[in-house]
PDBQT receptor file of N, H, CA, C and O in Angstrom, charges set to zero:
ATOM      1  N   MET A   1      95.490 103.431 131.993  1.00  0.00    +0.000 N 
ATOM      2  CA  MET A   1      96.932 103.738 132.031  1.00  0.00    +0.000 C 
ATOM      3  C   MET A   1      97.081 104.010 130.666  1.00  0.00    +0.000 C 
ATOM      4  O   MET A   1      96.579 103.417 129.712  1.00  0.00    +0.000 OA
ATOM      5  N   VAL A   2      98.081 105.304 130.693  1.00  0.00    +0.000 N 
ATOM      6  H   VAL A   2      98.489 105.786 131.468  1.00  0.00    +0.000 HD
ATOM      7  CA  VAL A   2      97.712 106.181 129.024  1.00  0.00    +0.000 C 
ATOM      8  C   VAL A   2      98.696 106.046 128.745  1.00  0.00    +0.000 C 
ATOM      9  O   VAL A   2      99.650 106.104 129.521  1.00  0.00    +0.000 OA
ATOM     10  N   GLY A   3      98.769 105.764 127.222  1.00  0.00    +0.000 N 
ATOM     11  H   GLY A   3      97.994 105.717 126.592  1.00  0.00    +0.000 HD
ATOM     12  CA  GLY A   3     100.219 105.883 126.412  1.00  0.00    +0.000 C 
ATOM     13  C   GLY A   3     100.690 106.559 124.925  1.00  0.00    +0.000 C 
ATOM     14  O   GLY A   3      99.921 106.648 123.967  1.00  0.00    +0.000 OA
ATOM     15  N   VAL A   4     102.039 106.996 124.919  1.00  0.00    +0.000 N 
ATOM     16  H   VAL A   4     102.663 106.924 125.697  1.00  0.00    +0.000 HD
ATOM     17  CA  VAL A   4     101.565 107.605 123.522  1.00  0.00    +0.000 C 
ATOM     18  C   VAL A   4     102.675 106.980 122.569  1.00  0.00    +0.000 C 
ATOM     19  O   VAL A   4     103.689 106.460 123.034  1.00  0.00    +0.000 OA
ATOM     20  N   VAL A   5     102.415 107.067 121.184  1.00  0.00    +0.000 N 
ATOM     21  H   VAL A   5     101.591 107.490 120.806  1.00  0.00    +0.000 HD
ATOM     22  CA  VAL A   5     102.904 106.766 120.438  1.00  0.00    +0.000 C 
ATOM     23  C   VAL A   5     104.278 107.222 120.232  1.00  0.00    +0.000 C 
ATOM     24  O   VAL A   5     104.340 108.367 119.784  1.00  0.00    +0.000 OA
ATOM     25  N   ILE A   6     105.431 106.619 120.446  1.00  0.00    +0.000 N 
ATOM     26  H   ILE A   6     105.381 105.689 120.810  1.00  0.00    +0.000 HD
ATOM     27  CA  ILE A   6     107.347 106.827 119.733  1.00  0.00    +0.000 C 
ATOM     28  C   ILE A   6     107.291 106.886 118.737  1.00  0.00    +0.000 C 
ATOM     29  O   ILE A   6     107.650 107.859 118.074  1.00  0.00    +0.000 OA
ATOM     30  N   GLN A   7     106.706 105.608 118.206  1.00  0.00    +0.000 N 
ATOM     31  H   GLN A   7     106.414 104.818 118.745  1.00  0.00    +0.000 HD
ATOM     32  CA  GLN A   7     107.209 104.956 116.613  1.00  0.00    +0.000 C 
ATOM     33  C   GLN A   7     106.672 105.336 115.782  1.00  0.00    +0.000 C 
ATOM     34  O   GLN A   7     105.456 105.456 115.934  1.00  0.00    +0.000 OA
ATOM     35  N   ASN A   8     107.346 105.771 114.317  1.00  0.00    +0.000 N 
ATOM     36  H   ASN A   8     108.334 105.674 114.194  1.00  0.00    +0.000 HD
ATOM     37  CA  ASN A   8     106.357 106.321 113.483  1.00  0.00    +0.000 C 
ATOM     38  C   ASN A   8     106.149 105.229 112.576  1.00  0.00    +0.000 C 
ATOM     39  O   ASN A   8     106.813 104.217 112.353  1.00  0.00    +0.000 OA
ATOM     40  N   GLN A   9     105.235 105.603 112.177  1.00  0.00    +0.000 N 
ATOM     41  H   GLN A   9     104.695 106.425 112.359  1.00  0.00    +0.000 HD
ATOM     42  CA  GLN A   9     103.879 104.523 111.667  1.00  0.00    +0.000 C 
ATOM     43  C   GLN A   9     103.719 102.778 111.872  1.00  0.00    +0.000 C 
ATOM     44  O   GLN A   9     103.732 101.758 111.183  1.00  0.00    +0.000 OA
ATOM     45  N   LEU A  10     103.557 103.210 113.340  1.00  0.00    +0.000 N 
ATOM     46  H   LEU A  10     103.547 104.039 113.899  1.00  0.00    +0.000 HD
ATOM     47  CA  LEU A  10     103.206 101.833 114.367  1.00  0.00    +0.000 C 
ATOM     48  C   LEU A  10     102.242 101.052 113.792  1.00  0.00    +0.000 C 
ATOM     49  O   LEU A  10     101.215 101.451 113.243  1.00  0.00    +0.000 OA
ATOM     50  N   GLN A  11     102.709  99.634 113.974  1.00  0.00    +0.000 N 
ATOM     51  H   GLN A  11     103.544  99.310 114.419  1.00  0.00    +0.000 HD
ATOM     52  CA  GLN A  11     101.432  98.484 113.781  1.00  0.00    +0.000 C 
ATOM     53  C   GLN A  11     100.895  98.099 114.629  1.00  0.00    +0.000 C 
ATOM     54  O   GLN A  11     101.474  97.664 115.624  1.00  0.00    +0.000 OA
ATOM     55  N   VAL A  12      99.633  98.139 114.499  1.00  0.00    +0.000 N 
ATOM     56  H   VAL A  12      99.163  98.493 113.690  1.00  0.00    +0.000 HD
ATOM     57  CA  VAL A  12      98.945  97.870 115.776  1.00  0.00    +0.000 C 
ATOM     58  C   VAL A  12      98.443  96.296 115.129  1.00  0.00    +0.000 C 
ATOM     59  O   VAL A  12      97.903  96.143 114.033  1.00  0.00    +0.000 OA
ATOM     60  N   LYS A  13      98.745  95.312 116.015  1.00  0.00    +0.000 N 
ATOM     61  H   LYS A  13      99.184  95.436 116.905  1.00  0.00    +0.000 HD
ATOM     62  CA  LYS A  13      98.381  93.815 115.196  1.00  0.00    +0.000 C 
ATOM     63  C   LYS A  13      97.806  93.717 115.900  1.00  0.00    +0.000 C 
ATOM     64  O   LYS A  13      97.639  94.457 116.869  1.00  0.00    +0.000 OA
ATOM     65  N   LYS A  14      97.081  92.302 115.503  1.00  0.00    +0.000 N 
ATOM     66  H   LYS A  14      97.217  91.701 114.716  1.00  0.00    +0.000 HD
ATOM     67  CA  LYS A  14      95.277  91.201 115.982  1.00  0.00    +0.000 C 
ATOM     68  C   LYS A  14      95.657  90.802 117.435  1.00  0.00    +0.000 C 
ATOM     69  O   LYS A  14      94.990  90.998 118.451  1.00  0.00    +0.000 OA
ATOM     70  N   ILE A  15      96.761  90.254 117.331  1.00  0.00    +0.000 N 
ATOM     71  H   ILE A  15      97.303  90.095 116.505  1.00  0.00    +0.000 HD
ATOM     72  CA  ILE A  15      97.104  88.894 118.183  1.00  0.00    +0.000 C 
ATOM     73  C   ILE A  15      98.649  89.724 118.832  1.00  0.00    +0.000 C 
ATOM     74  O   ILE A  15      99.435  90.276 118.062  1.00  0.00    +0.000 OA
ATOM     75  N   PRO A  16      98.814  89.684 119.999  1.00  0.00    +0.000 N 
ATOM     76  CA  PRO A  16     100.386  89.658 120.613  1.00  0.00    +0.000 C 
ATOM     77  C   PRO A  16     101.642  88.897 120.088  1.00  0.00    +0.000 C 
ATOM     78  O   PRO A  16     102.486  88.288 120.745  1.00  0.00    +0.000 OA
ATOM     79  N   LEU A  17     101.560  89.070 118.830  1.00  0.00    +0.000 N 
ATOM     80  H   LEU A  17     100.874  89.564 118.297  1.00  0.00    +0.000 HD
ATOM     81  CA  LEU A  17     102.996  88.225 117.718  1.00  0.00    +0.000 C 
ATOM     82  C   LEU A  17     103.122  89.095 116.887  1.00  0.00    +0.000 C 
ATOM     83  O   LEU A  17     102.237  89.715 116.298  1.00  0.00    +0.000 OA
ATOM     84  N   LYS A  18     104.619  89.210 116.774  1.00  0.00    +0.000 N 
ATOM     85  H   LYS A  18     105.338  88.706 117.252  1.00  0.00    +0.000 HD
ATOM     86  CA  LYS A  18     105.810  90.501 115.610  1.00  0.00    +0.000 C 
ATOM     87  C   LYS A  18     104.918  90.501 114.725  1.00  0.00    +0.000 C 
ATOM     88  O   LYS A  18     104.154  91.458 114.601  1.00  0.00    +0.000 OA
ATOM     89  N   ASP A  19     104.849  89.200 113.792  1.00  0.00    +0.000 N 
ATOM     90  H   ASP A  19     105.469  88.423 113.893  1.00  0.00    +0.000 HD
ATOM     91  CA  ASP A  19     104.202  89.050 112.428  1.00  0.00    +0.000 C 
ATOM     92  C   ASP A  19     102.895  88.502 112.367  1.00  0.00    +0.000 C 
ATOM     93  O   ASP A  19     102.524  87.679 111.530  1.00  0.00    +0.000 OA
ATOM     94  N   ALA A  20     102.187  88.999 113.312  1.00  0.00    +0.000 N 
ATOM     95  H   ALA A  20     102.488  89.667 113.993  1.00  0.00    +0.000 HD
ATOM     96  CA  ALA A  20     100.883  88.591 113.243  1.00  0.00    +0.000 C 
ATOM     97  C   ALA A  20     100.423  89.891 112.549  1.00  0.00    +0.000 C 
ATOM     98  O   ALA A  20     101.117  90.907 112.538  1.00  0.00    +0.000 OA
ATOM     99  N   GLU A  21      98.883  89.767 111.817  1.00  0.00    +0.000 N 
ATOM    100  H   GLU A  21      98.319  88.942 111.826  1.00  0.00    +0.000 HD
ATOM    101  CA  GLU A  21      97.772  90.969 110.792  1.00  0.00    +0.000 C 
ATOM    102  C   GLU A  21      98.120  92.173 111.484  1.00  0.00    +0.000 C 
ATOM    103  O   GLU A  21      98.561  92.089 112.630  1.00  0.00    +0.000 OA
ATOM    104  N   THR A  22      97.989  93.171 110.981  1.00  0.00    +0.000 N 
ATOM    105  H   THR A  22      97.631  93.239 110.050  1.00  0.00    +0.000 HD
ATOM    106  CA  THR A  22      98.238  94.427 111.122  1.00  0.00    +0.000 C 
ATOM    107  C   THR A  22      96.900  95.134 111.214  1.00  0.00    +0.000 C 
ATOM    108  O   THR A  22      96.360  95.589 110.206  1.00  0.00    +0.000 OA
ATOM    109  N   VAL A  23      96.426  95.214 112.283  1.00  0.00    +0.000 N 
ATOM    110  H   VAL A  23      96.865  94.844 113.102  1.00  0.00    +0.000 HD
ATOM    111  CA  VAL A  23      95.011  96.098 112.662  1.00  0.00    +0.000 C 
ATOM    112  C   VAL A  23      95.008  97.645 112.058  1.00  0.00    +0.000 C 
ATOM    113  O   VAL A  23      94.012  97.918 111.388  1.00  0.00    +0.000 OA
ATOM    114  N   LEU A  24      95.742  98.416 112.174  1.00  0.00    +0.000 N 
ATOM    115  H   LEU A  24      96.551  98.194 112.718  1.00  0.00    +0.000 HD
ATOM    116  CA  LEU A  24      95.688  99.713 112.308  1.00  0.00    +0.000 C 
ATOM    117  C   LEU A  24      97.450 100.178 112.164  1.00  0.00    +0.000 C 
ATOM    118  O   LEU A  24      98.243  99.248 112.309  1.00  0.00    +0.000 OA
ATOM    119  N   GLU A  25      98.047 101.624 111.879  1.00  0.00    +0.000 N 
ATOM    120  H   GLU A  25      97.402 102.380 111.761  1.00  0.00    +0.000 HD
ATOM    121  CA  GLU A  25      99.284 102.179 111.381  1.00  0.00    +0.000 C 
ATOM    122  C   GLU A  25      98.739 103.260 112.674  1.00  0.00    +0.000 C 
ATOM    123  O   GLU A  25      97.641 103.160 113.222  1.00  0.00    +0.000 OA
ATOM    124  N   MET A  26      99.620 104.129 112.948  1.00  0.00    +0.000 N 
ATOM    125  H   MET A  26     100.512 104.210 112.503  1.00  0.00    +0.000 HD
ATOM    126  CA  MET A  26      99.264 105.101 113.782  1.00  0.00    +0.000 C 
ATOM    127  C   MET A  26     100.525 106.146 113.942  1.00  0.00    +0.000 C 
ATOM    128  O   MET A  26     101.731 105.931 113.820  1.00  0.00    +0.000 OA
ATOM    129  N   LYS A  27      99.948 107.125 114.199  1.00  0.00    +0.000 N 
ATOM    130  H   LYS A  27      98.969 107.300 114.298  1.00  0.00    +0.000 HD
ATOM    131  CA  LYS A  27     101.525 107.664 114.016  1.00  0.00    +0.000 C 
ATOM    132  C   LYS A  27     102.278 108.629 115.364  1.00  0.00    +0.000 C 
ATOM    133  O   LYS A  27     101.699 109.138 116.323  1.00  0.00    +0.000 OA
ATOM    134  N   SER A  28     103.614 108.651 115.057  1.00  0.00    +0.000 N 
ATOM    135  H   SER A  28     104.085 108.238 114.277  1.00  0.00    +0.000 HD
ATOM    136  CA  SER A  28     103.987 108.917 116.853  1.00  0.00    +0.000 C 
ATOM    137  C   SER A  28     103.171 110.693 117.292  1.00  0.00    +0.000 C 
ATOM    138  O   SER A  28     102.938 111.686 116.601  1.00  0.00    +0.000 OA
ATOM    139  N   GLY A  29     102.960 110.374 118.715  1.00  0.00    +0.000 N 
ATOM    140  H   GLY A  29     103.149 109.568 119.276  1.00  0.00    +0.000 HD
ATOM    141  CA  GLY A  29     102.722 111.311 119.064  1.00  0.00    +0.000 C 
ATOM    142  C   GLY A  29     100.868 110.914 119.376  1.00  0.00    +0.000 C 
ATOM    143  O   GLY A  29     100.072 111.368 120.198  1.00  0.00    +0.000 OA
ATOM    144  N   GLU A  30     100.777 110.216 118.644  1.00  0.00    +0.000 N 
ATOM    145  H   GLU A  30     101.423 109.847 117.976  1.00  0.00    +0.000 HD
ATOM    146  CA  GLU A  30      98.964 109.685 118.950  1.00  0.00    +0.000 C 
ATOM    147  C   GLU A  30      98.888 108.974 120.390  1.00  0.00    +0.000 C 
ATOM    148  O   GLU A  30      99.685 108.113 120.760  1.00  0.00    +0.000 OA
ATOM    149  N   SER A  31      97.805 109.466 121.150  1.00  0.00    +0.000 N 
ATOM    150  H   SER A  31      97.157 110.165 120.850  1.00  0.00    +0.000 HD
ATOM    151  CA  SER A  31      97.810 108.532 122.386  1.00  0.00    +0.000 C 
ATOM    152  C   SER A  31      96.564 107.348 122.725  1.00  0.00    +0.000 C 
ATOM    153  O   SER A  31      95.406 107.666 122.453  1.00  0.00    +0.000 OA
ATOM    154  N   VAL A  32      96.818 106.108 123.269  1.00  0.00    +0.000 N 
ATOM    155  H   VAL A  32      97.758 105.850 123.490  1.00  0.00    +0.000 HD
ATOM    156  CA  VAL A  32      95.818 105.115 122.991  1.00  0.00    +0.000 C 
ATOM    157  C   VAL A  32      95.871 105.282 124.719  1.00  0.00    +0.000 C 
ATOM    158  O   VAL A  32      96.604 106.003 125.396  1.00  0.00    +0.000 OA
ATOM    159  N   ARG A  33      94.808 104.334 125.138  1.00  0.00    +0.000 N 
ATOM    160  H   ARG A  33      94.213 103.748 124.589  1.00  0.00    +0.000 HD
ATOM    161  CA  ARG A  33      94.765 103.768 126.616  1.00  0.00    +0.000 C 
ATOM    162  C   ARG A  33      95.175 102.022 126.541  1.00  0.00    +0.000 C 
ATOM    163  O   ARG A  33      94.667 101.172 125.810  1.00  0.00    +0.000 OA
ATOM    164  N   VAL A  34      96.185 101.870 127.489  1.00  0.00    +0.000 N 
ATOM    165  H   VAL A  34      96.597 102.561 128.083  1.00  0.00    +0.000 HD
ATOM    166  CA  VAL A  34      96.526 100.495 127.382  1.00  0.00    +0.000 C 
ATOM    167  C   VAL A  34      95.472  99.595 128.531  1.00  0.00    +0.000 C 
ATOM    168  O   VAL A  34      94.962  99.908 129.606  1.00  0.00    +0.000 OA
ATOM    169  N   GLU A  35      95.454  98.432 127.752  1.00  0.00    +0.000 N 
ATOM    170  H   GLU A  35      95.868  98.178 126.878  1.00  0.00    +0.000 HD
ATOM    171  CA  GLU A  35      94.197  97.619 128.377  1.00  0.00    +0.000 C 
ATOM    172  C   GLU A  35      94.733  96.614 129.216  1.00  0.00    +0.000 C 
ATOM    173  O   GLU A  35      94.042  95.818 129.852  1.00  0.00    +0.000 OA
ATOM    174  N   GLY A  36      95.927  96.653 129.213  1.00  0.00    +0.000 N 
ATOM    175  H   GLY A  36      96.489  97.299 128.696  1.00  0.00    +0.000 HD
ATOM    176  CA  GLY A  36      96.910  94.844 129.364  1.00  0.00    +0.000 C 
ATOM    177  C   GLY A  36      98.410  94.997 128.820  1.00  0.00    +0.000 C 
ATOM    178  O   GLY A  36      99.060  95.943 128.374  1.00  0.00    +0.000 OA
ATOM    179  N   GLN A  37      98.762  93.139 129.145  1.00  0.00    +0.000 N 
ATOM    180  H   GLN A  37      98.234  92.371 129.507  1.00  0.00    +0.000 HD
ATOM    181  CA  GLN A  37      99.783  93.251 128.988  1.00  0.00    +0.000 C 
ATOM    182  C   GLN A  37     100.209  91.459 129.034  1.00  0.00    +0.000 C 
ATOM    183  O   GLN A  37     100.123  90.636 129.945  1.00  0.00    +0.000 OA
ATOM    184  N   SER A  38     100.765  91.331 127.378  1.00  0.00    +0.000 N 
ATOM    185  H   SER A  38     100.835  92.000 126.638  1.00  0.00    +0.000 HD
ATOM    186  CA  SER A  38     101.395  90.279 127.477  1.00  0.00    +0.000 C 
ATOM    187  C   SER A  38     102.623  89.975 127.166  1.00  0.00    +0.000 C 
ATOM    188  O   SER A  38     102.773  90.287 125.985  1.00  0.00    +0.000 OA
ATOM    189  N   ASP A  39     103.982  89.349 127.768  1.00  0.00    +0.000 N 
ATOM    190  H   ASP A  39     103.861  89.095 128.728  1.00  0.00    +0.000 HD
ATOM    191  CA  ASP A  39     104.642  89.211 127.476  1.00  0.00    +0.000 C 
ATOM    192  C   ASP A  39     105.297  90.812 127.382  1.00  0.00    +0.000 C 
ATOM    193  O   ASP A  39     105.084  91.653 128.256  1.00  0.00    +0.000 OA
ATOM    194  N   ASN A  40     106.072  91.046 126.240  1.00  0.00    +0.000 N 
ATOM    195  H   ASN A  40     106.244  90.363 125.530  1.00  0.00    +0.000 HD
ATOM    196  CA  ASN A  40     106.691  92.201 125.286  1.00  0.00    +0.000 C 
ATOM    197  C   ASN A  40     105.904  92.750 124.826  1.00  0.00    +0.000 C 
ATOM    198  O   ASN A  40     106.381  93.559 124.029  1.00  0.00    +0.000 OA
ATOM    199  N   PHE A  41     103.987  92.811 124.908  1.00  0.00    +0.000 N 
ATOM    200  H   PHE A  41     103.600  92.154 125.555  1.00  0.00    +0.000 HD
ATOM    201  CA  PHE A  41     103.231  93.541 124.344  1.00  0.00    +0.000 C 
ATOM    202  C   PHE A  41     102.370  93.530 125.320  1.00  0.00    +0.000 C 
ATOM    203  O   PHE A  41     102.167  92.693 126.199  1.00  0.00    +0.000 OA
ATOM    204  N   LEU A  42     101.545  95.222 124.928  1.00  0.00    +0.000 N 
ATOM    205  H   LEU A  42     101.710  95.902 124.213  1.00  0.00    +0.000 HD
ATOM    206  CA  LEU A  42     100.806  95.682 125.517  1.00  0.00    +0.000 C 
ATOM    207  C   LEU A  42      99.470  95.827 124.745  1.00  0.00    +0.000 C 
ATOM    208  O   LEU A  42      99.515  96.159 123.560  1.00  0.00    +0.000 OA
ATOM    209  N   SER A  43      97.966  95.532 125.520  1.00  0.00    +0.000 N 
ATOM    210  H   SER A  43      97.930  95.262 126.483  1.00  0.00    +0.000 HD
ATOM    211  CA  SER A  43      96.410  95.339 124.744  1.00  0.00    +0.000 C 
ATOM    212  C   SER A  43      96.616  96.905 125.011  1.00  0.00    +0.000 C 
ATOM    213  O   SER A  43      97.093  97.423 126.020  1.00  0.00    +0.000 OA
ATOM    214  N   ILE A  44      96.085  97.592 123.732  1.00  0.00    +0.000 N 
ATOM    215  H   ILE A  44      95.697  97.170 122.912  1.00  0.00    +0.000 HD
ATOM    216  CA  ILE A  44      95.470  98.971 123.518  1.00  0.00    +0.000 C 
ATOM    217  C   ILE A  44      94.374  99.155 122.971  1.00  0.00    +0.000 C 
ATOM    218  O   ILE A  44      93.902  98.381 122.138  1.00  0.00    +0.000 OA
ATOM    219  N   SER A  45      93.705 100.438 123.456  1.00  0.00    +0.000 N 
ATOM    220  H   SER A  45      94.089 101.067 124.132  1.00  0.00    +0.000 HD
ATOM    221  CA  SER A  45      92.446 101.170 122.528  1.00  0.00    +0.000 C 
ATOM    222  C   SER A  45      92.374 102.215 122.207  1.00  0.00    +0.000 C 
ATOM    223  O   SER A  45      92.548 103.146 122.994  1.00  0.00    +0.000 OA
ATOM    224  N   THR A  46      92.139 102.346 121.146  1.00  0.00    +0.000 N 
ATOM    225  H   THR A  46      91.998 101.590 120.507  1.00  0.00    +0.000 HD
ATOM    226  CA  THR A  46      92.408 104.088 120.510  1.00  0.00    +0.000 C 
ATOM    227  C   THR A  46      90.889 104.858 120.440  1.00  0.00    +0.000 C 
ATOM    228  O   THR A  46      89.773 104.447 120.124  1.00  0.00    +0.000 OA
ATOM    229  N   ALA A  47      91.395 106.152 120.884  1.00  0.00    +0.000 N 
ATOM    230  H   ALA A  47      92.303 106.485 121.141  1.00  0.00    +0.000 HD
ATOM    231  CA  ALA A  47      90.079 107.083 120.538  1.00  0.00    +0.000 C 
ATOM    232  C   ALA A  47      88.751 106.679 120.040  1.00  0.00    +0.000 C 
ATOM    233  O   ALA A  47      87.638 107.067 120.393  1.00  0.00    +0.000 OA
ATOM    234  N   THR A  48      89.181 105.617 118.936  1.00  0.00    +0.000 N 
ATOM    235  H   THR A  48      90.086 105.302 118.649  1.00  0.00    +0.000 HD
ATOM    236  CA  THR A  48      87.803 105.505 118.016  1.00  0.00    +0.000 C 
ATOM    237  C   THR A  48      87.717 104.539 118.224  1.00  0.00    +0.000 C 
ATOM    238  O   THR A  48      86.973 103.901 117.479  1.00  0.00    +0.000 OA
ATOM    239  N   GLY A  49      88.294 103.925 119.171  1.00  0.00    +0.000 N 
ATOM    240  H   GLY A  49      88.898 104.443 119.776  1.00  0.00    +0.000 HD
ATOM    241  CA  GLY A  49      87.555 101.838 119.725  1.00  0.00    +0.000 C 
ATOM    242  C   GLY A  49      88.085 101.203 119.162  1.00  0.00    +0.000 C 
ATOM    243  O   GLY A  49      87.183 100.413 118.884  1.00  0.00    +0.000 OA
ATOM    244  N   ILE A  50      89.473 100.594 118.382  1.00  0.00    +0.000 N 
ATOM    245  H   ILE A  50      90.206 101.236 118.607  1.00  0.00    +0.000 HD
ATOM    246  CA  ILE A  50      89.925  99.948 117.901  1.00  0.00    +0.000 C 
ATOM    247  C   ILE A  50      90.854  99.224 118.643  1.00  0.00    +0.000 C 
ATOM    248  O   ILE A  50      91.934  99.676 119.024  1.00  0.00    +0.000 OA
ATOM    249  N   THR A  51      90.420  98.054 118.858  1.00  0.00    +0.000 N 
ATOM    250  H   THR A  51      89.543  97.686 118.548  1.00  0.00    +0.000 HD
ATOM    251  CA  THR A  51      91.842  97.432 119.997  1.00  0.00    +0.000 C 
ATOM    252  C   THR A  51      93.211  96.678 118.958  1.00  0.00    +0.000 C 
ATOM    253  O   THR A  51      93.344  96.876 117.751  1.00  0.00    +0.000 OA
ATOM    254  N   GLY A  52      94.029  95.881 119.747  1.00  0.00    +0.000 N 
ATOM    255  H   GLY A  52      93.921  95.720 120.728  1.00  0.00    +0.000 HD
ATOM    256  CA  GLY A  52      94.892  96.006 118.990  1.00  0.00    +0.000 C 
ATOM    257  C   GLY A  52      95.997  95.379 119.964  1.00  0.00    +0.000 C 
ATOM    258  O   GLY A  52      95.488  94.991 121.016  1.00  0.00    +0.000 OA
ATOM    259  N   TRP A  53      97.189  95.209 119.893  1.00  0.00    +0.000 N 
ATOM    260  H   TRP A  53      97.602  95.525 119.039  1.00  0.00    +0.000 HD
ATOM    261  CA  TRP A  53      98.410  94.873 120.369  1.00  0.00    +0.000 C 
ATOM    262  C   TRP A  53      99.257  95.493 119.832  1.00  0.00    +0.000 C 
ATOM    263  O   TRP A  53      99.076  95.517 118.615  1.00  0.00    +0.000 OA
ATOM    264  N   VAL A  54     100.854  96.471 120.432  1.00  0.00    +0.000 N 
ATOM    265  H   VAL A  54     101.001  96.451 121.421  1.00  0.00    +0.000 HD
ATOM    266  CA  VAL A  54     101.337  96.685 120.471  1.00  0.00    +0.000 C 
ATOM    267  C   VAL A  54     102.968  95.771 120.881  1.00  0.00    +0.000 C 
ATOM    268  O   VAL A  54     102.919  94.694 121.474  1.00  0.00    +0.000 OA
ATOM    269  N   ASP A  55     104.190  96.346 120.499  1.00  0.00    +0.000 N 
ATOM    270  H   ASP A  55     104.230  97.221 120.017  1.00  0.00    +0.000 HD
ATOM    271  CA  ASP A  55     105.582  96.127 121.722  1.00  0.00    +0.000 C 
ATOM    272  C   ASP A  55     105.660  97.560 122.339  1.00  0.00    +0.000 C 
ATOM    273  O   ASP A  55     105.641  98.728 121.949  1.00  0.00    +0.000 OA
ATOM    274  N   LYS A  56     105.780  96.708 123.757  1.00  0.00    +0.000 N 
ATOM    275  H   LYS A  56     105.795  95.759 124.073  1.00  0.00    +0.000 HD
ATOM    276  CA  LYS A  56     105.774  97.489 124.766  1.00  0.00    +0.000 C 
ATOM    277  C   LYS A  56     106.917  99.058 124.460  1.00  0.00    +0.000 C 
ATOM    278  O   LYS A  56     106.639 100.186 124.868  1.00  0.00    +0.000 OA
ATOM    279  N   SER A  57     108.045  98.725 123.743  1.00  0.00    +0.000 N 
ATOM    280  H   SER A  57     108.271  97.809 123.411  1.00  0.00    +0.000 HD
ATOM    281  CA  SER A  57     109.285  99.453 123.789  1.00  0.00    +0.000 C 
ATOM    282  C   SER A  57     108.740 100.427 122.746  1.00  0.00    +0.000 C 
ATOM    283  O   SER A  57     109.589 101.284 122.502  1.00  0.00    +0.000 OA
ATOM    284  N   ASP A  58     107.286 100.637 121.845  1.00  0.00    +0.000 N 
ATOM    285  H   ASP A  58     106.596  99.941 122.044  1.00  0.00    +0.000 HD
ATOM    286  CA  ASP A  58     106.891 101.706 120.817  1.00  0.00    +0.000 C 
ATOM    287  C   ASP A  58     106.296 102.696 121.957  1.00  0.00    +0.000 C 
ATOM    288  O   ASP A  58     106.315 103.865 121.571  1.00  0.00    +0.000 OA
ATOM    289  N   LEU A  59     105.888 102.562 122.971  1.00  0.00    +0.000 N 
ATOM    290  H   LEU A  59     105.873 101.612 123.284  1.00  0.00    +0.000 HD
ATOM    291  CA  LEU A  59     104.669 103.434 123.424  1.00  0.00    +0.000 C 
ATOM    292  C   LEU A  59     105.903 104.374 124.932  1.00  0.00    +0.000 C 
ATOM    293  O   LEU A  59     106.924 103.902 125.433  1.00  0.00    +0.000 OA
ATOM    294  N   LEU A  60     105.294 105.615 125.207  1.00  0.00    +0.000 N 
ATOM    295  H   LEU A  60     104.464 105.998 124.800  1.00  0.00    +0.000 HD
ATOM    296  CA  LEU A  60     105.708 106.026 126.202  1.00  0.00    +0.000 C 
ATOM    297  C   LEU A  60     104.861 105.693 127.084  1.00  0.00    +0.000 C 
ATOM    298  O   LEU A  60     103.712 105.926 126.710  1.00  0.00    +0.000 OA
ATOM    299  N   ILE A  61     104.959 105.127 128.371  1.00  0.00    +0.000 N 
ATOM    300  H   ILE A  61     105.893 104.938 128.675  1.00  0.00    +0.000 HD
ATOM    301  CA  ILE A  61     103.802 105.455 129.812  1.00  0.00    +0.000 C 
ATOM    302  C   ILE A  61     103.534 106.729 130.128  1.00  0.00    +0.000 C 
ATOM    303  O   ILE A  61     104.256 107.704 130.338  1.00  0.00    +0.000 OA
ATOM    304  N   LEU A  62     102.259 106.542 130.127  1.00  0.00    +0.000 N 
ATOM    305  H   LEU A  62     101.672 105.750 129.956  1.00  0.00    +0.000 HD
ATOM    306  CA  LEU A  62     102.235 108.537 131.303  1.00  0.00    +0.000 C 
ATOM    307  C   LEU A  62     101.401 107.640 132.385  1.00  0.00    +0.000 C 
ATOM    308  O   LEU A  62     101.112 106.443 132.390  1.00  0.00    +0.000 OA
ATOM    309  N   GLU A  63     101.131 108.709 133.304  1.00  0.00    +0.000 N 
ATOM    310  H   GLU A  63     101.366 109.681 133.299  1.00  0.00    +0.000 HD
ATOM    311  CA  GLU A  63     100.416 108.593 134.238  1.00  0.00    +0.000 C 
ATOM    312  C   GLU A  63      99.332 109.024 133.845  1.00  0.00    +0.000 C 
ATOM    313  O   GLU A  63      99.213 109.820 132.913  1.00  0.00    +0.000 OA
ATOM    314  N   ASP A  64      98.246 108.469 134.624  1.00  0.00    +0.000 N 
ATOM    315  H   ASP A  64      98.343 107.822 135.381  1.00  0.00    +0.000 HD
ATOM    316  CA  ASP A  64      96.708 108.908 134.608  1.00  0.00    +0.000 C 
ATOM    317  C   ASP A  64      96.491 109.980 135.574  1.00  0.00    +0.000 C 
ATOM    318  O   ASP A  64      95.367 110.462 135.717  1.00  0.00    +0.000 OA
TER     319      ASP A  64
């Protein structure tokens, strides 16, 4: 599944918790691959291979 960031300065987290360490900041319009889900968080990977977790409300999910 593909997602597009809809939140400006989206913080990608190391684990699926709001207060977790940030591994990357992304800008609105950037695309990611959705790998999985845990409650309200989605596991994502970027085009450069960075993985992490984001709140599912911060992505627009597109069909493959």
